[in-house]
C-alpha angles and dihedrals in degrees: 000000000000091000091053092051090048092051092049091051091050091051090051092050092049090049090054091049091049091050091049092050091048091051091048092052091049091049090049090051091051091051092050092057107086115216119230091249097054114162130236118317092012093296117145135189113247125190122203114209115194 
């Protein structure tokens, strides 16, 4: 029974890591898309909404 609980916890941890990586990739994609009103030298204002 202890092994089963340990496996379930590991699966939960990996799911959290996968979700965090997915969110990071999505955020990176959003930053790579330049808005039409980009500032000087290609800089753009980005807002993070949590």
